[in-house]
Backbone atoms as SQL, in Angstrom:
CREATE TABLE atoms (id INTEGER PRIMARY KEY, chain TEXT, resi INTEGER, resn TEXT, atom TEXT, x REAL, y REAL, z REAL);
INSERT INTO atoms VALUES
  (1, 'A', 1, 'ASP', 'N', 108.413, 132.119, 104.305),
  (2, 'A', 1, 'ASP', 'CA', 107.608, 131.614, 105.404),
  (3, 'A', 1, 'ASP', 'C', 106.126, 131.928, 105.211),
  (4, 'A', 2, 'THR', 'N', 105.856, 133.133, 104.726),
  (5, 'A', 2, 'THR', 'CA', 104.465, 133.542, 104.514),
  (6, 'A', 2, 'THR', 'C', 103.798, 132.674, 103.458),
  (7, 'A', 3, 'TYR', 'N', 104.517, 132.401, 102.378),
  (8, 'A', 3, 'TYR', 'CA', 103.958, 131.567, 101.313),
  (9, 'A', 3, 'TYR', 'C', 103.626, 130.174, 101.849),
  (10, 'A', 4, 'ILE', 'N', 104.544, 129.600, 102.604),
  (11, 'A', 4, 'ILE', 'CA', 104.328, 128.261, 103.164),
  (12, 'A', 4, 'ILE', 'C', 103.105, 128.253, 104.073),
  (13, 'A', 5, 'GLU', 'N', 102.978, 129.268, 104.910),
  (14, 'A', 5, 'GLU', 'CA', 101.832, 129.335, 105.818),
  (15, 'A', 5, 'GLU', 'C', 100.524, 129.474, 105.049),
  (16, 'A', 6, 'LYS', 'N', 100.513, 130.294, 103.998),
  (17, 'A', 6, 'LYS', 'CA', 99.295, 130.448, 103.187),
  (18, 'A', 6, 'LYS', 'C', 98.943, 129.145, 102.483),
  (19, 'A', 7, 'ALA', 'N', 99.946, 128.482, 101.936),
  (20, 'A', 7, 'ALA', 'CA', 99.700, 127.217, 101.236),
  (21, 'A', 7, 'ALA', 'C', 99.168, 126.159, 102.202),
  (22, 'A', 8, 'CYS', 'N', 99.718, 126.113, 103.393),
  (23, 'A', 8, 'CYS', 'CA', 99.259, 125.143, 104.396),
  (24, 'A', 8, 'CYS', 'C', 97.841, 125.455, 104.866),
  (25, 'A', 9, 'ALA', 'N', 97.537, 126.735, 105.034),
  (26, 'A', 9, 'ALA', 'CA', 96.187, 127.128, 105.453),
  (27, 'A', 9, 'ALA', 'C', 95.173, 126.755, 104.377),
  (28, 'A', 10, 'LYS', 'N', 95.533, 126.973, 103.121),
  (29, 'A', 10, 'LYS', 'CA', 94.640, 126.614, 102.010),
  (30, 'A', 10, 'LYS', 'C', 94.465, 125.095, 101.955),
  (31, 'A', 11, 'PHE', 'N', 95.545, 124.372, 102.158),
  (32, 'A', 11, 'PHE', 'CA', 95.500, 122.908, 102.148),
  (33, 'A', 11, 'PHE', 'C', 94.590, 122.382, 103.252),
  (34, 'A', 12, 'ARG', 'N', 94.639, 123.025, 104.394),
  (35, 'A', 12, 'ARG', 'CA', 93.832, 122.586, 105.542),
  (36, 'A', 12, 'ARG', 'C', 92.343, 122.614, 105.217),
  (37, 'A', 13, 'SER', 'N', 91.919, 123.602, 104.460),
  (38, 'A', 13, 'SER', 'CA', 90.495, 123.727, 104.143),
  (39, 'A', 13, 'SER', 'C', 90.116, 122.996, 102.855),
  (40, 'A', 14, 'ASP', 'N', 91.087, 122.425, 102.176),
  (41, 'A', 14, 'ASP', 'CA', 90.831, 121.737, 100.904),
  (42, 'A', 14, 'ASP', 'C', 90.375, 120.306, 101.175),
  (43, 'A', 15, 'ILE', 'N', 89.279, 119.924, 100.583),
  (44, 'A', 15, 'ILE', 'CA', 88.719, 118.587, 100.782),
  (45, 'A', 15, 'ILE', 'C', 89.643, 117.511, 100.208),
  (46, 'A', 16, 'ARG', 'N', 90.465, 117.878, 99.222),
  (47, 'A', 16, 'ARG', 'CA', 91.363, 116.908, 98.598),
  (48, 'A', 16, 'ARG', 'C', 92.495, 116.475, 99.521),
  (49, 'A', 17, 'LYS', 'N', 92.617, 117.094, 100.676),
  (50, 'A', 17, 'LYS', 'CA', 93.715, 116.746, 101.583),
  (51, 'A', 17, 'LYS', 'C', 93.653, 115.286, 102.016),
  (52, 'A', 18, 'PHE', 'N', 92.483, 114.679, 101.878),
  (53, 'A', 18, 'PHE', 'CA', 92.359, 113.279, 102.251),
  (54, 'A', 18, 'PHE', 'C', 92.962, 112.364, 101.189),
  (55, 'A', 19, 'ASP', 'N', 93.123, 112.888, 99.980),
  (56, 'A', 19, 'ASP', 'CA', 93.716, 112.114, 98.893),
  (57, 'A', 19, 'ASP', 'C', 95.147, 112.531, 98.583),
  (58, 'A', 20, 'HIS', 'N', 95.571, 113.671, 99.084),
  (59, 'A', 20, 'HIS', 'CA', 96.888, 114.215, 98.770),
  (60, 'A', 20, 'HIS', 'C', 97.673, 114.503, 100.045),
  (61, 'A', 21, 'ARG', 'N', 98.963, 114.623, 99.858),
  (62, 'A', 21, 'ARG', 'CA', 99.836, 114.984, 100.981),
  (63, 'A', 21, 'ARG', 'C', 100.520, 116.301, 100.655),
  (64, 'A', 22, 'LEU', 'N', 100.705, 117.117, 101.645),
  (65, 'A', 22, 'LEU', 'CA', 101.482, 118.345, 101.504),
  (66, 'A', 22, 'LEU', 'C', 102.689, 118.192, 102.413),
  (67, 'A', 23, 'ILE', 'N', 103.861, 118.201, 101.800),
  (68, 'A', 23, 'ILE', 'CA', 105.099, 118.021, 102.555),
  (69, 'A', 23, 'ILE', 'C', 105.942, 119.276, 102.396),
  (70, 'A', 24, 'VAL', 'N', 106.371, 119.816, 103.511),
  (71, 'A', 24, 'VAL', 'CA', 107.207, 121.017, 103.524),
  (72, 'A', 24, 'VAL', 'C', 108.600, 120.608, 103.981),
  (73, 'A', 25, 'ALA', 'N', 109.603, 120.995, 103.203),
  (74, 'A', 25, 'ALA', 'CA', 110.993, 120.715, 103.573),
  (75, 'A', 25, 'ALA', 'C', 111.584, 121.969, 104.201),
  (76, 'A', 26, 'THR', 'N', 111.847, 121.898, 105.484),
  (77, 'A', 26, 'THR', 'CA', 112.442, 123.024, 106.204),
  (78, 'A', 26, 'THR', 'C', 113.175, 122.508, 107.432),
  (79, 'A', 27, 'SER', 'N', 114.186, 123.235, 107.819),
  (80, 'A', 27, 'SER', 'CA', 114.904, 122.898, 109.047),
  (81, 'A', 27, 'SER', 'C', 114.561, 123.874, 110.166),
  (82, 'A', 28, 'ASP', 'N', 113.710, 124.846, 109.869),
  (83, 'A', 28, 'ASP', 'CA', 113.287, 125.861, 110.839),
  (84, 'A', 28, 'ASP', 'C', 112.254, 125.246, 111.787),
  (85, 'A', 29, 'ARG', 'N', 112.600, 125.142, 113.059),
  (86, 'A', 29, 'ARG', 'CA', 111.722, 124.484, 114.037),
  (87, 'A', 29, 'ARG', 'C', 110.372, 125.183, 114.164),
  (88, 'A', 30, 'ALA', 'N', 110.368, 126.502, 114.220),
  (89, 'A', 30, 'ALA', 'CA', 109.103, 127.239, 114.347),
  (90, 'A', 30, 'ALA', 'C', 108.221, 126.987, 113.124),
  (91, 'A', 31, 'GLN', 'N', 108.829, 126.970, 111.958),
  (92, 'A', 31, 'GLN', 'CA', 108.073, 126.717, 110.722),
  (93, 'A', 31, 'GLN', 'C', 107.507, 125.302, 110.733),
  (94, 'A', 32, 'ARG', 'N', 108.289, 124.352, 111.224),
  (95, 'A', 32, 'ARG', 'CA', 107.828, 122.961, 111.301),
  (96, 'A', 32, 'ARG', 'C', 106.590, 122.845, 112.188),
  (97, 'A', 33, 'LEU', 'N', 106.606, 123.508, 113.323),
  (98, 'A', 33, 'LEU', 'CA', 105.461, 123.464, 114.236),
  (99, 'A', 33, 'LEU', 'C', 104.224, 124.070, 113.586),
  (100, 'A', 34, 'THR', 'N', 104.401, 125.170, 112.873),
  (101, 'A', 34, 'THR', 'CA', 103.279, 125.821, 112.189),
  (102, 'A', 34, 'THR', 'C', 102.703, 124.905, 111.115),
  (103, 'A', 35, 'VAL', 'N', 103.585, 124.320, 110.323),
  (104, 'A', 35, 'VAL', 'CA', 103.171, 123.448, 109.217),
  (105, 'A', 35, 'VAL', 'C', 102.395, 122.242, 109.735),
  (106, 'A', 36, 'VAL', 'N', 102.911, 121.606, 110.769),
  (107, 'A', 36, 'VAL', 'CA', 102.241, 120.441, 111.342),
  (108, 'A', 36, 'VAL', 'C', 100.885, 120.841, 111.915),
  (109, 'A', 37, 'GLY', 'N', 100.807, 122.028, 112.474),
  (110, 'A', 37, 'GLY', 'CA', 99.540, 122.530, 112.997),
  (111, 'A', 37, 'GLY', 'C', 98.472, 122.661, 111.924),
  (112, 'A', 38, 'TYR', 'N', 98.876, 122.921, 110.706),
  (113, 'A', 38, 'TYR', 'CA', 97.937, 123.018, 109.586),
  (114, 'A', 38, 'TYR', 'C', 97.620, 121.657, 108.968),
  (115, 'A', 39, 'GLY', 'N', 98.281, 120.610, 109.433),
  (116, 'A', 39, 'GLY', 'CA', 97.994, 119.272, 108.923),
  (117, 'A', 39, 'GLY', 'C', 98.920, 118.810, 107.819),
  (118, 'A', 40, 'ALA', 'N', 99.943, 119.585, 107.534),
  (119, 'A', 40, 'ALA', 'CA', 100.912, 119.176, 106.521),
  (120, 'A', 40, 'ALA', 'C', 102.003, 118.332, 107.181),
  (121, 'A', 41, 'GLU', 'N', 102.861, 117.784, 106.367),
  (122, 'A', 41, 'GLU', 'CA', 103.975, 116.986, 106.869),
  (123, 'A', 41, 'GLU', 'C', 105.269, 117.758, 106.673),
  (124, 'A', 42, 'CYS', 'N', 106.284, 117.400, 107.447),
  (125, 'A', 42, 'CYS', 'CA', 107.586, 118.068, 107.348),
  (126, 'A', 42, 'CYS', 'C', 108.683, 117.059, 107.095),
  (127, 'A', 43, 'MET', 'N', 109.707, 117.543, 106.444),
  (128, 'A', 43, 'MET', 'CA', 110.944, 116.786, 106.322),
  (129, 'A', 43, 'MET', 'C', 112.089, 117.779, 106.270),
  (130, 'A', 44, 'SER', 'N', 113.249, 117.318, 106.654),
  (131, 'A', 44, 'SER', 'CA', 114.415, 118.197, 106.629),
  (132, 'A', 44, 'SER', 'C', 114.918, 118.341, 105.197),
  (133, 'A', 45, 'ALA', 'N', 115.730, 119.342, 104.978),
  (134, 'A', 45, 'ALA', 'CA', 116.307, 119.551, 103.652),
  (135, 'A', 45, 'ALA', 'C', 117.172, 118.353, 103.263),
  (136, 'A', 46, 'ASP', 'N', 117.873, 117.777, 104.228),
  (137, 'A', 46, 'ASP', 'CA', 118.695, 116.594, 103.956),
  (138, 'A', 46, 'ASP', 'C', 117.831, 115.411, 103.538),
  (139, 'A', 47, 'GLN', 'N', 116.708, 115.231, 104.224),
  (140, 'A', 47, 'GLN', 'CA', 115.794, 114.140, 103.876),
  (141, 'A', 47, 'GLN', 'C', 115.219, 114.350, 102.481),
  (142, 'A', 48, 'LEU', 'N', 114.896, 115.588, 102.141),
  (143, 'A', 48, 'LEU', 'CA', 114.395, 115.896, 100.797),
  (144, 'A', 48, 'LEU', 'C', 115.443, 115.531, 99.752),
  (145, 'A', 49, 'ALA', 'N', 116.694, 115.875, 99.999),
  (146, 'A', 49, 'ALA', 'CA', 117.768, 115.546, 99.057),
  (147, 'A', 49, 'ALA', 'C', 117.877, 114.031, 98.863),
  (148, 'A', 50, 'LEU', 'N', 117.758, 113.270, 99.954),
  (149, 'A', 50, 'LEU', 'CA', 117.792, 111.810, 99.852),
  (150, 'A', 50, 'LEU', 'C', 116.621, 111.277, 99.035),
  (151, 'A', 51, 'GLU', 'N', 115.437, 111.830, 99.276),
  (152, 'A', 51, 'GLU', 'CA', 114.240, 111.399, 98.538),
  (153, 'A', 51, 'GLU', 'C', 114.382, 111.687, 97.043),
  (154, 'A', 52, 'VAL', 'N', 114.922, 112.850, 96.713),
  (155, 'A', 52, 'VAL', 'CA', 115.109, 113.221, 95.302),
  (156, 'A', 52, 'VAL', 'C', 116.101, 112.267, 94.639),
  (157, 'A', 53, 'ARG', 'N', 117.217, 111.982, 95.314),
  (158, 'A', 53, 'ARG', 'CA', 118.205, 111.054, 94.748),
  (159, 'A', 53, 'ARG', 'C', 117.609, 109.663, 94.549),
  (160, 'A', 54, 'ALA', 'N', 116.829, 109.200, 95.498),
  (161, 'A', 54, 'ALA', 'CA', 116.201, 107.881, 95.383),
  (162, 'A', 54, 'ALA', 'C', 115.224, 107.849, 94.212),
  (163, 'A', 55, 'ALA', 'N', 114.466, 108.920, 94.032),
  (164, 'A', 55, 'ALA', 'CA', 113.525, 108.993, 92.909),
  (165, 'A', 55, 'ALA', 'C', 114.277, 109.011, 91.582),
  (166, 'A', 56, 'GLN', 'N', 115.370, 109.755, 91.517),
  (167, 'A', 56, 'GLN', 'CA', 116.177, 109.788, 90.295),
  (168, 'A', 56, 'GLN', 'C', 116.719, 108.399, 89.973),
  (169, 'A', 57, 'GLN', 'N', 117.160, 107.686, 90.980),
  (170, 'A', 57, 'GLN', 'CA', 117.690, 106.338, 90.783),
  (171, 'A', 57, 'GLN', 'C', 116.606, 105.400, 90.249),
  (172, 'A', 58, 'ARG', 'N', 115.393, 105.505, 90.797),
  (173, 'A', 58, 'ARG', 'CA', 114.288, 104.661, 90.317),
  (174, 'A', 58, 'ARG', 'C', 113.966, 104.969, 88.861),
  (175, 'A', 59, 'VAL', 'N', 113.981, 106.251, 88.495),
  (176, 'A', 59, 'VAL', 'CA', 113.702, 106.636, 87.107),
  (177, 'A', 59, 'VAL', 'C', 114.786, 106.082, 86.192),
  (178, 'A', 60, 'ARG', 'N', 116.052, 106.220, 86.593),
  (179, 'A', 60, 'ARG', 'CA', 117.153, 105.699, 85.768),
  (180, 'A', 60, 'ARG', 'C', 117.020, 104.199, 85.563),
  (181, 'A', 61, 'GLN', 'N', 116.632, 103.474, 86.609),
  (182, 'A', 61, 'GLN', 'CA', 116.482, 102.026, 86.486),
  (183, 'A', 61, 'GLN', 'C', 115.353, 101.668, 85.530),
  (184, 'A', 62, 'LYS', 'N', 114.267, 102.424, 85.580),
  (185, 'A', 62, 'LYS', 'CA', 113.151, 102.143, 84.674),
  (186, 'A', 62, 'LYS', 'C', 113.505, 102.459, 83.232),
  (187, 'A', 63, 'LEU', 'N', 114.329, 103.475, 83.022),
  (188, 'A', 63, 'LEU', 'CA', 114.693, 103.878, 81.668),
  (189, 'A', 63, 'LEU', 'C', 115.852, 103.069, 81.103),
  (190, 'A', 64, 'ARG', 'N', 116.589, 102.383, 81.958),
  (191, 'A', 64, 'ARG', 'CA', 117.727, 101.587, 81.513),
  (192, 'A', 64, 'ARG', 'C', 117.218, 100.444, 80.637),
  (193, 'A', 65, 'PRO', 'N', 117.827, 100.269, 79.461),
  (194, 'A', 65, 'PRO', 'CA', 117.369, 99.172, 78.594),
  (195, 'A', 65, 'PRO', 'C', 117.608, 97.822, 79.262),
  (196, 'A', 66, 'GLN', 'N', 116.619, 96.989, 79.165),
  (197, 'A', 66, 'GLN', 'CA', 116.718, 95.663, 79.763),
  (198, 'A', 66, 'GLN', 'C', 117.484, 94.751, 78.812),
  (199, 'A', 67, 'LYS', 'N', 118.532, 94.132, 79.304),
  (200, 'A', 67, 'LYS', 'CA', 119.310, 93.196, 78.497),
  (201, 'A', 67, 'LYS', 'C', 118.630, 91.837, 78.556),
  (202, 'A', 68, 'ARG', 'N', 118.442, 91.262, 77.402),
  (203, 'A', 68, 'ARG', 'CA', 117.831, 89.938, 77.352),
  (204, 'A', 68, 'ARG', 'C', 118.928, 88.898, 77.487),
  (205, 'A', 69, 'SER', 'N', 118.859, 88.147, 78.497),
  (206, 'A', 69, 'SER', 'CA', 119.853, 87.115, 78.743),
  (207, 'A', 69, 'SER', 'C', 119.478, 85.856, 77.980),
  (208, 'A', 70, 'SER', 'N', 120.466, 85.266, 77.326),
  (209, 'A', 70, 'SER', 'CA', 120.196, 84.034, 76.583),
  (210, 'A', 70, 'SER', 'C', 119.899, 82.877, 77.531),
  (211, 'A', 71, 'LYS', 'N', 120.230, 83.029, 78.794),
  (212, 'A', 71, 'LYS', 'CA', 119.982, 81.969, 79.764),
  (213, 'A', 71, 'LYS', 'C', 118.494, 81.760, 80.019),
  (214, 'A', 72, 'HIS', 'N', 117.671, 82.708, 79.603),
  (215, 'A', 72, 'HIS', 'CA', 116.236, 82.598, 79.840),
  (216, 'A', 72, 'HIS', 'C', 115.538, 81.744, 78.779),
  (217, 'A', 73, 'PHE', 'N', 116.269, 81.324, 77.744),
  (218, 'A', 73, 'PHE', 'CA', 115.666, 80.542, 76.681),
  (219, 'A', 73, 'PHE', 'C', 116.050, 79.077, 76.841),
  (220, 'A', 74, 'LEU', 'N', 115.102, 78.206, 76.658),
  (221, 'A', 74, 'LEU', 'CA', 115.320, 76.775, 76.817),
  (222, 'A', 74, 'LEU', 'C', 116.361, 76.261, 75.835),
  (223, 'A', 75, 'VAL', 'N', 116.348, 76.789, 74.633),
  (224, 'A', 75, 'VAL', 'CA', 117.266, 76.315, 73.598),
  (225, 'A', 75, 'VAL', 'C', 118.728, 76.499, 74.006),
  (226, 'A', 76, 'SER', 'N', 119.024, 77.501, 74.811),
  (227, 'A', 76, 'SER', 'CA', 120.417, 77.728, 75.215),
  (228, 'A', 76, 'SER', 'C', 120.929, 76.641, 76.150),
  (229, 'A', 77, 'SER', 'N', 120.034, 75.848, 76.703),
  (230, 'A', 77, 'SER', 'CA', 120.464, 74.763, 77.587),
  (231, 'A', 77, 'SER', 'C', 120.765, 73.481, 76.807),
  (232, 'A', 78, 'LEU', 'N', 120.482, 73.485, 75.505),
  (233, 'A', 78, 'LEU', 'CA', 120.734, 72.307, 74.673),
  (234, 'A', 78, 'LEU', 'C', 122.152, 72.329, 74.122),
  (235, 'A', 79, 'ASN', 'N', 122.642, 71.149, 73.750),
  (236, 'A', 79, 'ASN', 'CA', 123.973, 71.096, 73.143),
  (237, 'A', 79, 'ASN', 'C', 123.903, 71.662, 71.719),
  (238, 'A', 80, 'PRO', 'N', 125.038, 72.059, 71.150),
  (239, 'A', 80, 'PRO', 'CA', 125.045, 72.716, 69.830),
  (240, 'A', 80, 'PRO', 'C', 124.394, 71.892, 68.720),
  (241, 'A', 81, 'GLN', 'N', 124.554, 70.565, 68.740),
  (242, 'A', 81, 'GLN', 'CA', 123.947, 69.726, 67.701),
  (243, 'A', 81, 'GLN', 'C', 122.418, 69.787, 67.778),
  (244, 'A', 82, 'ALA', 'N', 121.883, 69.723, 68.980),
  (245, 'A', 82, 'ALA', 'CA', 120.430, 69.790, 69.155),
  (246, 'A', 82, 'ALA', 'C', 119.906, 71.168, 68.757),
  (247, 'A', 83, 'GLN', 'N', 120.654, 72.216, 69.072),
  (248, 'A', 83, 'GLN', 'CA', 120.249, 73.570, 68.677),
  (249, 'A', 83, 'GLN', 'C', 120.194, 73.689, 67.155),
  (250, 'A', 84, 'GLU', 'N', 121.207, 73.119, 66.480),
  (251, 'A', 84, 'GLU', 'CA', 121.249, 73.181, 65.013),
  (252, 'A', 84, 'GLU', 'C', 120.086, 72.398, 64.403),
  (253, 'A', 85, 'ARG', 'N', 119.810, 71.242, 64.940),
  (254, 'A', 85, 'ARG', 'CA', 118.699, 70.405, 64.443),
  (255, 'A', 85, 'ARG', 'C', 117.360, 71.146, 64.602),
  (256, 'A', 86, 'LEU', 'N', 117.147, 71.771, 65.757),
  (257, 'A', 86, 'LEU', 'CA', 115.911, 72.531, 65.978),
  (258, 'A', 86, 'LEU', 'C', 115.810, 73.719, 65.024),
  (259, 'A', 87, 'ALA', 'N', 116.932, 74.385, 64.779),
  (260, 'A', 87, 'ALA', 'CA', 116.928, 75.523, 63.856),
  (261, 'A', 87, 'ALA', 'C', 116.528, 75.067, 62.460),
  (262, 'A', 88, 'LYS', 'N', 117.051, 73.926, 62.023),
  (263, 'A', 88, 'LYS', 'CA', 116.700, 73.393, 60.701),
  (264, 'A', 88, 'LYS', 'C', 115.218, 73.026, 60.639),
  (265, 'A', 89, 'LEU', 'N', 114.714, 72.417, 61.707),
  (266, 'A', 89, 'LEU', 'CA', 113.293, 72.060, 61.749),
  (267, 'A', 89, 'LEU', 'C', 112.415, 73.310, 61.683),
  (268, 'A', 90, 'ARG', 'N', 112.835, 74.340, 62.406),
  (269, 'A', 90, 'ARG', 'CA', 112.061, 75.582, 62.438),
  (270, 'A', 90, 'ARG', 'C', 112.023, 76.246, 61.060),
  (271, 'A', 91, 'LEU', 'N', 113.134, 76.167, 60.336),
  (272, 'A', 91, 'LEU', 'CA', 113.215, 76.802, 59.023),
  (273, 'A', 91, 'LEU', 'C', 112.711, 75.896, 57.904),
  (274, 'A', 92, 'GLY', 'N', 112.361, 74.661, 58.246),
  (275, 'A', 92, 'GLY', 'CA', 111.840, 73.736, 57.248),
  (276, 'A', 92, 'GLY', 'C', 112.924, 73.159, 56.365),
  (277, 'A', 93, 'LEU', 'N', 114.164, 73.137, 56.817),
  (278, 'A', 93, 'LEU', 'CA', 115.283, 72.639, 56.020),
  (279, 'A', 93, 'LEU', 'C', 115.537, 71.162, 56.242),
  (280, 'A', 94, 'ASP', 'N', 114.906, 70.563, 57.204),
  (281, 'A', 94, 'ASP', 'CA', 115.155, 69.166, 57.559),
  (282, 'A', 94, 'ASP', 'C', 113.937, 68.331, 57.197),
  (283, 'A', 95, 'GLN', 'N', 113.865, 67.980, 55.914),
  (284, 'A', 95, 'GLN', 'CA', 112.706, 67.183, 55.491),
  (285, 'A', 95, 'GLN', 'C', 113.133, 65.966, 54.741);
């Protein structure tokens, strides 16, 4: 509790508070009132757990390899004969 109060007091006098947020996760009502009095924000431990899980999910999605779907290419909409003809033209085999 003492550490949280000191950190909040320091944050209150810090000019960067306009660009940053200080969020304290606690379920202690008295601590919440003190923290809010210093200008910090509060969330419950359960809310913090939800936020962490959501952040982990976003990171996993960003790191997941993107599968390239063949449906995004125009050539996949052509019939096989047209695809073969285009491939030959591209390789210079149809002259």
